[in-house]
N, C-alpha and C positions, 0 to 999 in steps of 0.2 A: 356706376359701371354700365358701359354701353351693352345693350342687348344684342347679341350676335345672331341669335336663332330664335324664331317663334313659329311654332307649328299652328297652322289654321285648319281647323276641322269644322265641317258644316254638317251638323246632325240635328234632327228634331229632338229637342230635350225631353218631351213627353214620351216619345217612342223609346228613347234610350232608357228612361227611368223604368218603364214597364218591362222592357226586356231584361234589365238588370235584376228586377224582382224575380223573374222566371228562372234566369240562369243561376241566381243564388239558391233558389229552391232546388234546381237540378243538381248542383254541387252537393247539397245536403242529402238528397236522395241517393247519390252515388256513394255516400259514405264519407265524404270529405267534410272538413271544417272550414266554411267560408270566412271564418274570423281569423284563421292563421295568416301569418304575414304574407306568404307567397300568393295567397288567394284573395287578399283584401280588394284588390282592384280588378280581379279577373272578371267578375260579372259585367262591369262597365266595358272592359277591353273586348270581350266577346260580343257584347251588344253592338259596339261600334264596328267590329269586324264583320258581323253578319249583315249589318246595315249596308256596309260597303259591298260585300259579296253579292248582295241582291239589289244593288242600286238600279238595275235595269228596269225594275217595276216603275220607277219614277221618270223614265225616259221614253220618248216616242221615236222609234227607229225610222218611221216614215218621214218625220219632220227632219231627221238627220240628213236623209238623202235629198229632201226638197230644199234644204238650206244651201245646197251647192249643185243644183240641177241646171245644166246648160245645154242649149241647142248646139249640136255639132254634127256635121255630115261625115261621120266615121262609122264604118260598118265592118270593122275587123274585131277580132276578139280582144277584150280588155281582161287581163288576168292579174289578180292580187293573190299571191300564194304565200304560204308559210305564216299565216296570221296566228299569232299565239292566242290561245284561249284558255280560260280557267272558268269552270262552272261548278255547280253543285247538283249532284244527283238527287232528284226529288224523293227517291225511295228510301235512302238512308241519310240524306243530307251530308254526304261525304264528297270531296272534290273529285272531279274528272278534268283532265287537262290535255292539251294537244295542240293541233294546228288545223286551221281551216284554209281551204283553197277556193277562191270565189272568182268566177268569170262571167261575163255577159257580152253579148254582141249588140251594140247600140242600134237603135232604129230612130234616129233623130235627136236623141238626148243622151248625155253622159253625166256622170256625177264626179265629185272630187274623189281621188283615190283614197284619201284617209277616211272618207265617209263609209267606204265599204268595210274598213276595219272597225269603224265605230258601230256599224250595224251588227257585226259579229259580236262585239263586246256588249252591246245593249241586250241582245237575246241571251248571251252566255251568262250575264250577271242576273240570272233568275233561277229558281229551282227548275231543273230541266231533265229531260232524257235526251240523249244524243240524237235519236231519230227525229224528234220534234224540232230540236234546234236547227238541224240541217234544213228541214222543210220551211221553217219560219224565215230563215235568211233568204232562201230562194224566193219564196212568195212575196216578201217585202220588196225586193229588188224588181221582181216582175211587175208588181202592182204599180210602183212609183215611176219606174223608168219606161215601162212597156217595151223592153228590148226584144230582139228577134229570138233571144233564148238566154237562159241562165243556167249555170252549172255550179253546184256546191258539193265539195268533198270534205269531210271532217275525219281526221285520224286522231284518236284519243285513247289515253289510259285512264282506267277507272279505279280509284283507290278502294271502292266498295268490293271490288274483285281481288285487289292486291292485299288488303290489310285484314279482311274479314271473310267469312263464307268460304269460298273455294280457294282463296289465297294463291292465285296464279300471278306471279310477279311480272312475267314477260308478255302477258296477253295484251293486245291492242284491238280496238274496234274501229272499223272504217264504215262510214255511212255516206250515201250520195243521193243527190236530188237534182233533176234536170227539168228544164222546160224548153219548148220551141225547137230550134234547130239542133240543140244538143240531144234531143230525143229522136228527131226525124232524120238527122244526117249522121250516119255512122262515122264519116271522116272527120267532122267537126268534133264529135265527142272524143274520138281517138287522139286528135291534135291536143285537146285539153288534157287528157290523161297523160300523154307523152310529156307535155310541158311541166306538169306537176310531179312527174316521176313516179306515178302510182299505177298499179294494175288492179282493177276490180275483178275479183274472183267469183 
């Protein structure tokens, strides 16, 4: 019979085995029976899921930008908005999710538009706090491209606030970080905020 579908997964087998052992122990400590049918493969599934959700540790965001860095005499705003992001809060290891809006004004160099989204993804796929994530994206673009300015705004919902603790379902968090002309020129910053449709309070 012809094989119609084969899923290819790339994981370090030693890491997966060690994680499986720990997650199996966690299930037991929680009062579950890791031998029951529904949980037999759960430790492996969780191990692979966590490896994927934190794959940013194995990637270099600066190399991502450098792989598509081009000389270009363009000095107007470049904006990539509504970049979906999914990350893990480092305090409770619960997801937070939302959108990133990233802009820069070139100063001799540009990068591929998809690379901006990949930089967001790289930093998001680590244990994070939203404040640090925002600054890391900004600083990486500033360091590699040396633009006249960088602007980053992230709007996210945190399941650690929605599902536990204060349990506020409709709360959202906005963080921002700017460099260069986005700091020194009010009009430039206002243009960015207008384009992304957000008001900083």
